[in-house]
C-alpha positions as CSV (number, residue, x, y, z in Angstrom):
1,M,-26.3,-20.1,-4.0
2,N,-23.2,-21.7,-5.3
3,A,-21.2,-24.7,-3.5
4,P,-17.8,-22.7,-2.9
5,L,-19.6,-20.1,-1.3
6,T,-21.7,-22.3,0.7
7,D,-18.5,-24.0,1.8
8,T,-17.0,-20.5,2.7
9,L,-19.8,-19.4,4.9
10,S,-20.1,-22.9,6.7
11,R,-16.3,-22.5,7.5
12,G,-16.9,-19.2,8.8
13,A,-19.6,-19.7,11.1
14,R,-17.6,-22.5,12.2
15,Q,-15.0,-20.6,13.1
16,V,-17.1,-18.0,14.5
17,A,-18.7,-20.7,17.1
18,E,-15.4,-22.3,18.0
19,R,-13.6,-18.5,18.7
20,V,-16.8,-18.0,20.7
21,A,-16.8,-21.1,22.8
22,S,-13.1,-20.7,23.3
23,E,-13.4,-17.4,24.8
24,V,-16.6,-18.8,27.0
25,Y,-14.1,-21.8,28.2
26,A,-11.2,-19.6,28.7
27,R,-13.3,-17.6,31.6
28,T,-14.5,-20.9,33.3
29,M,-11.5,-23.5,33.1
30,A,-7.8,-23.4,32.1
31,M,-7.3,-23.7,28.6
32,P,-4.7,-26.0,26.3
33,L,-1.9,-24.1,24.7
34,E,-2.6,-22.9,21.1
35,R,0.0,-24.4,18.6
36,T,0.7,-21.6,15.9
37,E,1.5,-24.3,13.3
38,H,-0.5,-27.5,12.5
39,A,-0.3,-30.3,9.8
40,C,-1.8,-33.6,9.1
41,V,0.6,-35.8,7.6
42,P,0.8,-39.3,6.5
43,A,2.4,-41.8,8.7
44,T,3.1,-45.5,8.7
45,V,2.8,-47.8,12.2
46,L,6.0,-49.1,12.7
47,A,5.6,-51.3,15.9
48,A,2.3,-52.0,18.1
49,E,2.6,-53.7,21.3
50,W,0.4,-54.2,24.6
51,V,2.6,-52.6,27.5
52,A,-0.1,-53.8,30.0
53,P,-3.6,-55.7,29.8
54,Q,-5.2,-52.5,28.7
55,L,-2.4,-50.1,27.6
56,R,-1.3,-50.5,24.0
57,R,1.8,-48.4,22.2
58,L,1.9,-47.7,18.6
59,T,4.9,-46.2,17.2
60,V,4.3,-44.6,13.8
61,H,6.6,-42.5,11.5
62,A,5.4,-39.2,10.1
63,P,8.4,-37.8,7.7
64,G,6.0,-34.2,7.4
65,L,6.5,-33.8,11.1
66,A,10.5,-33.5,10.4
67,G,12.2,-30.6,11.1
68,W,9.2,-28.3,12.8
69,Y,7.5,-30.6,15.2
70,A,8.0,-30.6,19.1
71,P,5.6,-31.8,21.7
72,L,4.7,-28.6,23.9
73,G,4.2,-30.0,27.2
74,P,4.1,-33.3,28.9
75,D,0.3,-34.4,28.0
76,E,0.6,-33.5,24.3
77,F,-1.7,-35.3,22.5
78,V,-2.1,-35.8,18.3
79,G,-5.0,-37.0,16.2
80,L,-4.9,-40.2,14.4
81,V,-6.4,-40.0,11.2
82,M,-7.7,-44.2,10.2
83,P,-9.2,-45.0,7.0
84,R,-12.0,-47.3,7.4
85,P,-11.5,-51.2,6.8
86,G,-11.3,-52.0,3.5
87,T,-10.3,-48.4,2.2
88,S,-7.1,-46.1,1.9
89,L,-6.3,-42.8,3.1
90,P,-8.0,-40.5,1.1
91,D,-6.6,-37.0,0.2
92,L,-5.9,-34.9,3.2
93,S,-4.5,-32.1,1.5
94,G,-7.3,-29.6,2.2
95,I,-6.9,-29.9,5.8
96,S,-5.5,-26.6,7.7
97,G,-5.3,-25.9,11.5
98,P,-5.9,-27.9,14.6
99,N,-9.2,-29.3,13.4
100,P,-9.2,-31.7,10.4
101,R,-13.2,-32.7,11.1
102,P,-14.7,-29.9,8.8
103,V,-12.7,-31.1,5.8
104,I,-13.0,-34.9,6.6
105,G,-17.0,-34.2,7.2
106,E,-17.6,-33.7,3.8
107,M,-16.2,-36.6,2.2
108,P,-18.4,-39.8,1.3
109,E,-19.2,-41.7,4.0
110,D,-17.7,-44.9,2.2
111,V,-14.2,-43.4,2.3
112,R,-14.2,-41.0,5.5
113,P,-11.6,-42.1,7.8
114,D,-12.2,-42.0,11.8
115,V,-10.5,-39.3,13.9
116,R,-9.5,-40.0,17.6
117,W,-7.1,-38.0,19.9
118,Y,-4.1,-39.7,21.9
119,T,-1.5,-39.3,23.9
120,V,2.2,-38.6,22.7
121,R,4.6,-40.7,25.2
122,A,7.8,-40.0,23.1
123,Y,8.7,-38.2,20.3
124,R,12.2,-39.3,18.5
125,P,12.6,-35.8,16.0
126,D,15.7,-37.3,14.2
127,L,13.6,-40.2,13.0
128,A,10.0,-38.5,13.0
129,E,9.0,-41.1,15.3
130,I,6.1,-40.6,17.6
131,D,5.2,-43.5,20.5
132,L,1.6,-43.3,21.4
133,E,-0.1,-45.0,24.5
134,V,-3.5,-45.9,24.2
135,V,-5.7,-47.4,27.0
136,L,-8.6,-49.8,26.2
137,H,-11.0,-51.2,27.7
138,P,-10.9,-55.1,28.1
139,E,-12.2,-56.6,24.8
140,G,-16.0,-57.4,24.8
141,E,-16.7,-55.5,28.0
142,V,-18.1,-52.6,26.1
143,D,-19.0,-51.3,22.4
144,E,-15.9,-50.2,21.4
145,G,-15.5,-47.1,19.0
146,P,-13.9,-47.1,15.9
147,G,-10.7,-45.4,17.1
148,A,-10.5,-48.7,19.6
149,R,-11.2,-50.9,17.1
150,W,-8.0,-49.7,14.8
151,V,-5.9,-49.3,17.5
152,R,-6.6,-52.8,18.6
153,L,-5.7,-54.2,15.4
154,A,-3.2,-52.0,14.1
155,R,0.0,-53.7,12.8
156,P,3.3,-52.5,11.5
157,G,2.9,-51.3,7.8
158,D,-0.8,-50.0,8.5
159,E,-1.6,-46.0,6.8
160,L,-2.8,-43.8,8.6
161,A,-2.5,-39.7,9.1
162,V,-1.2,-37.9,12.3
163,Q,-3.0,-34.2,12.8
164,T,-1.0,-32.1,15.2
165,G,-2.7,-31.4,18.8
166,T,-1.3,-29.7,21.6
167,T,-0.7,-30.2,25.3
168,C,-3.3,-29.2,28.0
169,Y,-1.2,-29.3,31.3
170,H,0.6,-25.4,31.5
171,P,-0.2,-24.5,35.2
172,P,0.8,-21.1,35.8
173,A,4.6,-20.7,36.9
174,D,3.7,-20.0,40.4
175,A,1.3,-22.9,40.9
176,R,3.3,-25.3,43.2
177,V,0.9,-27.4,44.6
178,Q,-1.2,-29.4,42.2
179,V,-3.7,-32.1,42.0
180,V,-3.3,-34.6,39.0
181,A,-6.3,-37.1,39.0
182,G,-8.2,-39.4,36.4
183,D,-8.7,-42.9,35.7
184,E,-7.2,-45.3,33.7
185,T,-7.6,-43.6,30.5
186,A,-5.7,-40.6,31.4
187,Y,-2.7,-42.9,32.8
188,P,-0.1,-41.9,30.0
189,S,-0.7,-37.9,30.6
190,M,-0.6,-38.4,34.3
191,V,2.8,-40.4,33.8
192,G,4.1,-37.5,31.5
193,I,3.2,-34.8,33.9
194,I,4.9,-36.9,36.7
195,E,8.2,-37.1,34.6
196,G,7.8,-33.5,33.0
197,A,7.8,-32.3,36.6
198,R,11.2,-33.5,38.0
199,G,13.7,-30.8,38.7
200,Y,11.3,-28.7,39.3
201,D,9.8,-26.9,42.6
202,V,6.4,-28.8,42.0
203,E,4.4,-30.9,44.7
204,L,2.3,-33.3,42.5
205,H,-0.9,-35.1,44.6
206,V,-1.7,-37.6,41.7
207,L,-5.2,-39.9,42.3
208,L,-5.7,-42.4,40.0
209,E,-8.6,-44.8,39.7
210,T,-8.1,-48.1,37.6
211,E,-9.1,-51.8,37.5
212,P,-6.6,-53.6,38.8
213,G,-3.7,-54.6,36.8
214,A,-5.0,-52.6,33.6
215,V,-2.0,-50.3,33.5
216,P,1.6,-50.3,34.9
217,D,2.4,-48.8,38.3
218,L,2.6,-44.9,38.4
219,P,6.4,-43.7,38.6
220,S,6.4,-41.4,42.4
221,P,6.8,-37.8,42.1
222,E,9.9,-36.1,43.6
223,R,7.2,-34.2,45.8
224,G,3.8,-35.1,46.8
225,S,2.1,-38.3,46.9
226,V,0.0,-41.0,44.5
227,T,-3.1,-42.7,45.4
228,V,-4.6,-45.5,43.5
229,V,-7.9,-46.7,44.1
230,E,-9.4,-49.5,42.6
231,R,-12.9,-49.0,40.8
232,A,-13.8,-52.5,42.2
233,G,-17.1,-52.7,40.2
234,R,-18.4,-49.4,41.3
235,R,-19.7,-46.4,39.3
236,A,-16.6,-44.4,37.3
237,G,-15.4,-42.1,39.7
238,D,-17.0,-43.1,43.1
239,A,-13.7,-44.4,44.6
240,L,-11.7,-41.5,43.3
241,V,-13.8,-39.2,44.6
242,E,-14.2,-40.5,47.9
243,A,-10.3,-40.8,48.1
244,L,-9.8,-37.0,47.1
245,E,-12.5,-36.0,49.8
246,A,-10.8,-37.9,52.4
247,A,-7.3,-36.7,51.3
248,D,-5.2,-34.4,53.8
249,L,-4.0,-32.2,50.9
250,P,-2.4,-28.7,51.0
251,T,-4.4,-26.0,49.5
252,P,-3.7,-26.7,45.8
253,D,-3.0,-24.1,43.2
254,Y,-4.2,-25.9,40.4
255,G,-5.9,-28.8,39.0
256,W,-5.5,-31.2,36.3
257,V,-8.4,-34.0,35.9
258,S,-9.3,-36.3,32.7
259,G,-11.2,-39.8,32.4
260,E,-14.7,-40.7,32.3
261,Q,-16.9,-37.6,32.0
262,D,-18.9,-37.7,35.4
263,L,-15.5,-38.3,37.4
264,A,-13.9,-35.3,35.7
265,A,-16.7,-33.3,36.2
266,R,-17.1,-34.5,39.9
267,V,-13.4,-34.0,40.9
268,R,-13.3,-30.6,39.3
269,R,-16.6,-29.5,41.1
270,H,-14.6,-30.7,44.2
271,L,-11.5,-28.7,43.4
272,T,-13.3,-25.4,43.0
273,R,-15.9,-25.8,45.7
274,E,-14.3,-27.7,48.6
275,R,-10.7,-27.0,47.9
276,G,-10.8,-23.1,46.6
277,V,-9.1,-23.9,43.5
278,A,-9.9,-21.2,40.9
279,R,-12.4,-22.5,37.9
280,T,-9.6,-20.9,35.7
281,A,-6.8,-22.9,37.3
282,V,-8.4,-26.1,36.9
283,Y,-8.2,-28.2,33.5
284,F,-10.7,-31.1,33.2
285,C,-11.4,-33.3,30.4
286,A,-13.8,-36.2,29.3
287,Y,-11.7,-38.7,27.7
288,W,-15.1,-41.0,27.5
289,I,-18.7,-41.3,28.5
290,L,-20.2,-44.1,30.7
291,G,-22.3,-46.0,28.4
292,R,-21.0,-44.8,24.8
293,P,-18.2,-46.5,22.5
294,R,-14.8,-45.0,23.1
295,G,-13.0,-44.0,20.6
């Protein structure tokens, strides 16, 4: 079998597998929006700064987004395609659709860039500039993945590419009472959700588990509550789940949960089993997994 045909069959198999997985997920959880147009475009770091001890903000210029791209929601994410140390960004023109990994995965390992997904905090369409906020573990605390290392060391002038993503927070129009929960890695998305709900008839009950001082204070929603609990050396999720179990909340219509994998699963389980939220009305995502490097 020749190589082009093999590649075509491989792509077809991946597309079928992704479609089947999407259909299964849609029956068991709230799903992200589907963007109708995607691109992977070259970009340059314009600025990099520490907003808090564990929160680093990157501003990148991506001219290829000008004129057509706009975030679809408050927790919009994009992929950063980051060249490995000592290498240049390879040709990415073969990438189409929302997932750059099939094309990147076929590149030689010595030039293969890394891909990680981060939250968009602001987009300035007139300048084609994106602000991205990334929460990192304290340096030396864990074995960092390639994405975390790249973000930590990023400087103005560094080259990368931006792969368009989408938003995961899109509750039903009648979902008035909402629970938004996560650890500090979900902080940028949680801020976006709180800010985006202003002016709407939405009651947000926000729960954040974090280490002291890791990230700035959360803003307060117009209606609802904010509960911040300190991890204090305990297993990720324990303090948050306890706070949620003890919280006197009205029956939620929708839930959004992100952070450490077990934390997200336990909060989602509580919302569906104890609070009566439909499984298809809870979005949850593992931003990281305890004991593994973060990207």
